[in-house]
C-alpha positions as CSV (number, residue, x, y, z in Angstrom):
1,M,-3.8,-112.3,-42.1
2,R,-3.6,-110.3,-38.8
3,K,-1.9,-107.4,-40.5
4,Y,-4.9,-106.4,-42.7
5,P,-7.2,-105.3,-39.8
6,F,-4.3,-103.2,-38.5
7,I,-3.7,-101.6,-41.9
8,L,-7.5,-100.9,-42.3
9,L,-7.7,-99.3,-38.8
10,S,-4.6,-97.1,-39.6
11,F,-6.2,-96.0,-42.8
12,L,-9.5,-95.0,-41.1
13,C,-7.6,-93.0,-38.4
14,I,-5.6,-91.0,-41.0
15,S,-8.7,-90.4,-43.0
16,S,-10.5,-89.1,-40.0
17,I,-7.7,-86.6,-39.2
18,L,-7.6,-85.4,-42.8
19,F,-11.3,-84.9,-42.8
20,F,-11.2,-82.5,-39.8
21,L,-8.1,-80.6,-41.1
22,P,-8.7,-77.2,-42.8
23,T,-9.3,-77.6,-46.5
24,N,-8.2,-74.2,-47.7
25,S,-5.1,-72.0,-47.3
26,T,-7.0,-69.3,-45.4
27,S,-8.0,-71.8,-42.6
28,Q,-4.5,-73.1,-42.5
29,S,-3.1,-69.6,-42.1
30,N,-5.6,-68.8,-39.3
31,L,-4.6,-72.0,-37.5
32,S,-0.9,-71.1,-37.8
33,S,-1.6,-67.6,-36.6
34,S,-3.6,-68.8,-33.6
35,F,-0.8,-71.2,-32.7
36,K,1.9,-68.5,-32.9
37,S,-0.3,-66.2,-30.8
38,A,-0.6,-68.9,-28.1
39,V,3.2,-69.5,-28.1
40,E,3.8,-65.8,-27.9
41,E,1.4,-65.4,-25.0
42,Q,3.0,-68.3,-23.2
43,R,6.5,-66.8,-23.8
44,K,5.3,-63.6,-22.1
45,I,4.3,-65.3,-18.9
46,A,7.2,-67.7,-18.8
47,K,9.1,-67.5,-15.5
48,R,12.7,-66.7,-15.2
49,D,15.1,-69.6,-14.5
50,I,15.6,-70.2,-10.8
51,E,19.4,-69.7,-11.1
52,Q,18.8,-66.4,-12.7
53,V,16.5,-65.4,-9.9
54,K,19.0,-66.4,-7.3
55,K,21.7,-64.3,-8.9
56,I,19.3,-61.2,-9.1
57,V,18.5,-61.5,-5.4
58,E,22.2,-62.0,-4.4
59,D,23.1,-58.9,-6.4
60,L,20.3,-56.9,-4.7
61,R,21.5,-57.9,-1.3
62,R,25.0,-56.7,-2.1
63,K,23.6,-53.4,-3.3
64,I,21.5,-53.1,-0.1
65,K,24.6,-53.5,2.0
66,E,26.6,-51.0,-0.1
67,N,23.9,-48.3,-0.1
68,H,22.8,-48.9,3.5
69,W,19.2,-49.4,2.4
70,Q,16.5,-50.2,4.9
71,F,14.6,-53.0,3.2
72,K,15.0,-56.8,2.7
73,V,14.6,-58.8,-0.4
74,G,14.1,-62.5,-1.2
75,I,12.9,-64.9,-3.9
76,T,9.3,-63.7,-4.4
77,E,6.8,-64.8,-7.0
78,A,7.1,-61.4,-8.6
79,I,10.9,-61.5,-9.1
80,K,10.3,-64.7,-11.2
81,H,8.6,-62.7,-13.9
82,E,9.6,-59.9,-16.2
83,I,8.5,-56.5,-15.0
84,E,6.3,-55.7,-17.9
85,D,4.3,-59.0,-17.3
86,I,3.2,-57.9,-13.8
87,T,2.7,-54.2,-14.1
88,G,0.9,-52.4,-16.9
89,L,0.6,-48.7,-16.3
90,K,0.7,-46.4,-19.4
91,T,0.8,-42.6,-18.9
92,P,-1.4,-40.7,-21.3
93,S,0.4,-38.1,-23.4
94,N,-2.2,-35.4,-22.7
95,L,-2.3,-36.0,-18.9
96,P,-1.5,-32.4,-17.8
97,Q,-4.2,-30.9,-20.0
98,H,-6.8,-33.6,-19.0
99,A,-6.0,-33.1,-15.3
100,Q,-6.6,-29.4,-15.5
101,V,-10.1,-29.9,-17.0
102,R,-10.9,-32.6,-14.4
103,S,-9.9,-30.4,-11.5
104,S,-12.4,-27.7,-12.5
105,E,-15.2,-30.3,-12.9
106,A,-14.4,-32.0,-9.7
107,N,-14.8,-28.9,-7.6
108,K,-18.3,-28.4,-8.9
109,E,-19.2,-32.1,-8.4
110,L,-17.9,-31.9,-4.8
111,S,-20.1,-29.0,-4.0
112,E,-23.1,-30.9,-5.4
113,L,-22.1,-34.0,-3.5
114,A,-21.9,-32.1,-0.2
115,K,-25.4,-30.7,-0.7
116,K,-26.9,-34.1,-1.3
117,K,-25.0,-35.6,1.6
118,A,-26.1,-32.8,4.0
119,S,-29.8,-33.1,2.9
120,S,-29.9,-36.9,3.3
121,H,-27.9,-37.1,6.6
122,P,-28.2,-33.7,8.2
123,A,-27.4,-34.7,11.7
124,S,-24.5,-37.2,11.2
125,V,-22.3,-35.6,8.6
126,Q,-22.4,-31.9,9.2
127,R,-20.1,-30.2,11.7
128,G,-18.4,-26.9,11.9
129,G,-19.6,-25.8,8.5
130,F,-18.2,-29.0,6.8
131,V,-19.8,-32.1,5.3
132,F,-18.0,-35.4,6.1
133,L,-18.0,-38.5,3.9
134,I,-18.2,-40.7,6.9
135,D,-21.0,-41.0,9.5
136,E,-18.8,-42.1,12.4
137,V,-18.3,-39.2,14.6
138,D,-15.0,-40.5,16.0
139,F,-13.4,-39.9,12.5
140,Y,-14.3,-36.2,12.3
141,F,-11.4,-33.8,12.6
142,T,-11.6,-30.0,12.8
143,P,-8.3,-28.3,12.2
144,P,-7.3,-26.3,15.3
145,R,-7.3,-22.5,15.1
146,K,-4.0,-20.7,15.1
147,K,-3.0,-19.9,18.6
148,E,-2.9,-16.1,19.4
149,P,0.2,-15.0,21.3
150,Q,-0.4,-14.2,24.9
151,A,0.9,-11.1,26.6
152,S,3.4,-13.2,28.6
153,D,4.7,-14.9,25.4
154,L,5.3,-11.5,23.8
155,E,7.2,-10.3,26.9
156,I,9.5,-13.3,26.9
157,K,10.3,-12.7,23.2
158,R,11.1,-9.1,23.9
159,N,13.5,-10.1,26.7
160,E,15.2,-12.6,24.4
161,N,15.7,-9.9,21.7
162,R,17.2,-7.5,24.3
163,L,19.8,-10.2,25.3
164,V,20.9,-10.7,21.7
165,L,20.5,-7.2,20.2
166,G,20.7,-4.9,23.2
167,D,18.2,-2.5,24.7
168,E,17.8,-0.7,21.4
169,W,16.8,-3.9,19.5
170,D,13.5,-2.4,18.3
171,K,15.2,0.6,16.7
172,V,17.4,-1.4,14.2
173,P,16.7,-0.1,10.7
174,T,14.6,-2.4,8.7
175,N,16.9,-2.4,5.7
176,E,19.8,-3.8,7.7
177,R,20.4,-7.5,8.0
178,I,20.8,-8.9,11.4
179,P,23.4,-11.8,11.5
180,K,22.0,-15.0,12.7
181,K,23.8,-17.5,14.9
182,K,25.0,-20.5,12.9
183,E,24.3,-23.9,14.2
184,E,26.2,-27.0,13.3
185,V,23.8,-29.7,12.2
186,E,24.9,-33.2,11.3
187,I,23.1,-34.4,8.2
188,V,23.0,-38.2,7.6
189,D,22.1,-38.8,3.9
190,N,22.8,-42.1,2.1
191,K,21.0,-40.8,-1.1
192,Q,22.7,-39.0,-4.0
193,P,21.1,-35.5,-4.4
194,D,20.0,-36.1,-8.0
195,T,18.2,-39.3,-7.1
196,I,15.4,-37.5,-5.2
197,P,13.0,-35.9,-7.7
198,Y,11.6,-32.4,-7.5
199,V,8.4,-32.2,-5.6
200,A,5.8,-29.4,-6.0
201,P,5.5,-27.0,-3.0
202,P,2.4,-27.4,-0.8
203,Q,-0.8,-26.2,-2.4
204,Q,-2.7,-23.3,-0.8
205,E,-5.6,-24.3,1.5
206,D,-8.8,-24.7,-0.4
207,N,-12.3,-23.8,0.5
208,L,-14.0,-27.1,-0.3
209,P,-17.1,-28.1,1.7
210,I,-15.7,-31.6,2.5
211,G,-14.1,-31.9,5.9
212,Y,-11.1,-34.0,7.1
213,M,-11.7,-37.4,8.6
214,G,-8.3,-37.4,10.3
215,D,-5.5,-35.1,11.2
216,P,-3.2,-34.5,8.2
217,N,-0.5,-33.2,10.5
218,A,-0.5,-36.4,12.6
219,P,2.7,-38.4,12.6
220,A,0.9,-41.5,11.4
221,F,-2.4,-42.5,9.9
222,N,-3.7,-45.3,7.6
223,W,-7.0,-46.7,6.5
224,R,-5.9,-50.3,6.7
225,D,-5.7,-50.1,10.5
226,K,-9.0,-48.3,10.5
227,K,-10.4,-51.5,8.7
228,K,-11.8,-49.3,5.9
229,V,-10.2,-51.2,3.0
230,T,-10.9,-54.5,1.3
231,P,-8.5,-57.6,1.1
232,I,-5.4,-57.6,-1.1
233,R,-6.0,-58.9,-4.7
234,H,-3.7,-60.5,-7.3
235,Q,-3.4,-59.4,-10.9
236,Y,-1.1,-62.3,-11.9
237,T,0.5,-61.9,-15.4
238,C,-2.1,-59.6,-16.9
239,G,-0.9,-56.0,-17.2
240,S,-4.0,-54.8,-15.2
241,C,-2.5,-52.9,-12.3
242,W,-4.4,-49.8,-13.4
243,A,-7.7,-51.7,-13.1
244,F,-6.9,-53.2,-9.7
245,T,-6.0,-49.7,-8.4
246,T,-9.3,-48.3,-9.7
247,I,-11.4,-51.0,-8.0
248,A,-9.4,-50.8,-4.8
249,I,-10.2,-47.0,-4.6
250,L,-13.9,-47.6,-5.3
251,E,-14.2,-50.4,-2.7
252,A,-12.5,-48.4,0.0
253,S,-14.7,-45.3,-0.7
254,Y,-17.8,-47.4,-0.2
255,K,-16.4,-49.0,3.0
256,I,-15.5,-45.6,4.4
257,Q,-18.9,-44.1,3.7
258,T,-21.2,-47.0,4.3
259,N,-19.1,-49.5,6.3
260,K,-20.1,-52.2,3.7
261,E,-17.6,-54.4,2.0
262,Y,-18.0,-54.9,-1.7
263,D,-16.0,-57.0,-4.2
264,F,-16.2,-55.4,-7.6
265,S,-15.0,-56.8,-10.8
266,E,-11.5,-55.9,-12.2
267,Q,-12.2,-58.0,-15.3
268,Q,-15.1,-55.7,-16.3
269,I,-12.7,-52.8,-16.1
270,V,-10.1,-54.6,-18.2
271,D,-12.7,-55.6,-20.9
272,C,-15.2,-52.7,-20.9
273,A,-13.9,-49.5,-19.3
274,I,-14.2,-46.5,-21.8
275,D,-13.1,-43.0,-21.1
276,N,-15.2,-39.9,-21.9
277,A,-13.7,-39.7,-25.4
278,G,-14.8,-43.2,-26.2
279,R,-11.4,-44.8,-26.0
280,R,-10.5,-48.0,-24.2
281,A,-9.1,-47.4,-20.7
282,G,-6.8,-50.3,-21.2
283,S,-6.3,-54.1,-21.4
284,C,-3.9,-56.7,-20.2
285,N,-1.4,-54.8,-22.3
286,G,-1.7,-51.8,-19.9
287,G,-3.9,-48.8,-19.2
288,W,-4.5,-45.8,-17.0
289,Y,-6.7,-45.5,-13.9
290,G,-7.9,-42.0,-14.8
291,A,-9.7,-43.3,-17.8
292,A,-11.2,-46.1,-15.7
293,F,-12.5,-43.6,-13.2
294,E,-14.3,-41.8,-16.0
295,S,-15.9,-45.1,-17.0
296,L,-17.0,-45.8,-13.4
297,Q,-18.5,-42.3,-13.1
298,R,-20.7,-42.9,-16.2
299,N,-21.4,-46.7,-16.2
300,G,-20.6,-48.0,-12.7
301,A,-19.1,-51.3,-11.6
302,V,-20.4,-54.9,-11.4
303,F,-19.7,-57.5,-8.8
304,E,-16.8,-60.0,-9.1
305,N,-19.2,-63.0,-9.3
306,I,-20.8,-61.5,-12.4
307,S,-17.5,-61.0,-14.2
308,P,-14.8,-63.0,-12.4
309,Y,-11.1,-62.3,-13.0
310,K,-9.5,-64.4,-15.9
311,N,-5.9,-63.1,-16.0
312,R,-6.4,-62.4,-19.7
313,N,-8.3,-60.1,-22.0
314,G,-12.0,-61.0,-22.4
315,Y,-14.9,-59.7,-24.4
316,C,-17.2,-56.9,-23.3
317,T,-20.8,-57.9,-23.5
318,G,-22.0,-54.3,-22.8
319,F,-22.9,-52.4,-19.7
320,S,-25.6,-53.6,-17.3
321,P,-27.4,-51.0,-15.2
322,S,-25.3,-50.3,-12.1
323,N,-25.7,-47.9,-9.2
324,Y,-22.2,-48.5,-7.9
325,K,-20.6,-45.5,-9.4
326,I,-18.0,-42.8,-8.7
327,A,-19.6,-39.4,-7.8
328,T,-16.4,-37.4,-8.5
329,W,-12.7,-37.8,-8.8
330,S,-9.6,-35.7,-9.6
331,Y,-5.8,-35.5,-9.5
332,I,-4.4,-33.9,-6.4
333,L,-2.4,-31.4,-8.5
334,P,-4.0,-29.6,-11.5
335,N,-1.3,-31.0,-13.8
336,A,-1.3,-34.5,-12.3
337,G,2.3,-34.2,-11.2
338,T,3.9,-35.3,-7.9
339,P,2.3,-33.4,-5.0
340,H,4.0,-32.4,-1.8
341,P,3.5,-35.1,0.9
342,I,1.3,-32.8,3.0
343,D,-1.1,-32.4,0.1
344,I,-1.3,-36.2,-0.3
345,K,-1.9,-36.5,3.4
346,K,-4.8,-34.0,3.2
347,A,-6.3,-35.9,0.3
348,L,-6.0,-39.2,2.2
349,V,-7.9,-37.9,5.2
350,R,-10.5,-36.0,3.2
351,Y,-11.4,-38.6,0.5
352,G,-9.8,-42.0,1.4
353,P,-7.0,-44.1,-0.2
354,I,-5.1,-42.5,-3.2
355,A,-4.3,-43.9,-6.6
356,T,-0.8,-43.3,-7.7
357,A,1.9,-44.3,-10.2
358,C,5.4,-45.6,-9.3
359,K,8.4,-47.3,-10.9
360,V,8.9,-51.0,-10.4
361,T,12.5,-52.3,-10.4
362,P,14.0,-55.7,-9.5
363,A,14.4,-54.5,-6.0
364,F,10.7,-53.6,-5.8
365,Q,9.8,-57.0,-7.2
366,A,12.0,-58.8,-4.6
367,Y,10.9,-56.7,-1.6
368,T,10.0,-58.7,1.5
369,G,9.9,-56.1,4.3
370,G,11.3,-53.0,5.9
371,V,11.3,-49.4,4.5
372,F,11.8,-49.4,0.7
373,D,14.3,-46.6,0.0
374,E,15.9,-47.5,-3.3
375,H,15.2,-44.1,-4.9
376,A,15.8,-45.4,-8.4
377,R,16.7,-42.8,-11.0
378,L,13.9,-41.6,-13.2
379,L,14.4,-40.3,-16.7
380,N,11.6,-37.8,-16.1
381,P,8.6,-37.5,-13.6
382,S,6.5,-39.8,-15.8
383,D,9.1,-42.6,-16.0
384,V,6.7,-44.9,-14.1
385,N,5.3,-48.3,-15.0
386,H,3.0,-49.5,-12.2
387,A,-0.2,-48.3,-10.5
388,V,-0.7,-48.8,-6.7
389,V,-2.7,-47.4,-3.8
390,I,-1.5,-45.2,-0.9
391,E,-3.5,-46.1,2.2
392,G,-1.6,-44.0,4.8
393,W,1.6,-42.7,6.1
394,D,4.1,-42.9,9.0
395,D,6.6,-40.1,9.5
396,T,8.7,-42.3,11.8
397,K,9.6,-44.9,9.2
398,G,12.7,-44.0,7.3
399,R,12.5,-40.3,6.3
400,G,8.7,-40.7,6.3
401,S,6.9,-43.4,4.4
402,W,3.7,-44.2,2.6
403,L,1.8,-47.4,3.2
404,L,1.6,-48.8,-0.3
405,R,-1.0,-51.4,-1.3
406,N,0.0,-53.6,-4.2
407,S,-1.9,-56.0,-6.4
408,W,0.5,-59.0,-6.3
409,G,-1.2,-61.1,-3.7
410,K,-0.5,-61.4,0.1
411,D,2.7,-63.4,-0.5
412,W,4.6,-60.3,-1.7
413,G,6.1,-57.8,0.6
414,E,4.5,-57.5,4.1
415,N,1.2,-59.3,3.4
416,G,0.7,-57.5,0.1
417,Y,1.9,-54.1,1.4
418,M,5.1,-52.0,1.3
419,W,6.4,-49.1,3.4
420,I,8.0,-46.8,0.8
421,E,9.7,-43.5,1.5
422,Y,8.2,-40.2,0.3
423,Q,9.2,-39.5,-3.3
424,C,10.9,-42.9,-3.7
425,N,10.7,-44.5,-7.2
426,G,8.2,-42.0,-8.5
427,I,5.6,-42.6,-5.8
428,G,3.0,-39.9,-5.9
429,F,3.1,-39.1,-9.6
430,G,-0.4,-38.8,-11.0
431,A,-1.8,-39.1,-7.5
432,A,-5.6,-39.1,-7.7
433,W,-8.6,-39.5,-5.4
434,A,-12.1,-40.7,-6.1
435,V,-15.4,-40.7,-4.1
436,A,-18.1,-43.3,-4.5
437,N,-21.7,-42.2,-5.1
438,T,-23.6,-43.5,-2.1
439,Q,-26.5,-41.0,-2.6
440,Q,-28.3,-43.0,-5.3
């Protein structure tokens, strides 16, 4: 008799399950599709096998020794993932044309910004005919005037010429070439010539009304040590590097100009950012920071506590009124290519940290310290996959290096940072600056 209650209970359980199951083929199809999507999403963020990771790191250490590279690698959280799961930069096909238009608009916006800044803070931001984005006088830098040669200097030069060319040195025909003394110079170079990409020559000096907040010719400078940047963030396994770079630039600009630290939402950029043409700036499947800058210029940012980061795509509920906007922004080069290091330095000390693209490789993922000098081969200048921030430079590190801010948390690299040689792995391509609107 005891088996009948058990049979009855089993029947009721099965009936309940059948009652809640979809009753038509469409619902069953949706359920199957949802399940497959969940499995696919999990596959994307699945970590590499630990033995595979160990082999990758061992191979990298062998390459470092063979190539005399200056950096160290180890088992980082980043190397446990596929590159496409922790990057996410997508270069627009019309980037050069768009950059040209933006450059022209930015010059006009900068002039207007300088007028507003000067009228609201006449005493603290004007100096030597320039307007400065920062109120702290210690940051102001006025480029020194070119030194005029003194009479004594000219006489010394004349005597040197006489020793080399004789007393009639000043009567040598101008169309004759004077042989120069050859000097033996030892060149130490552990890079192949074709691994270092072409870099545009320095741009001519502009006539912008915005002055420098540091010396672009100094051997070293960075905004991190000036305590004008916000803490390192973590994008995890959403391809949102472009959104983290956008927000890092905005937060730094506010801190430079107002000395206030804000924590803006990357999730809002992932879910809601729209460029001027009405297209999505990106998602967890990748995007471009230039499009996000356009959205911030029109709609502004919200705080992290309003739209916290989810590590996945969400839904945009619309734009709430925001005064935390970008006043103007532009690429350093009119074609958004790779600028000469001196032009990046000038932008760094004029506007603040710089957004840029770069190419992530396994060596980049496994980086734990030192000067990163892999100089991976690029198929073309736009062969990049990750957005990062340049916060400064140091000419004494390697052949000169940028201080790179990443979005992989503090456990990667040197507390979330990397020293990377100029032109290494595409660093500098698409370099862009942005200035927060603090005059509202």
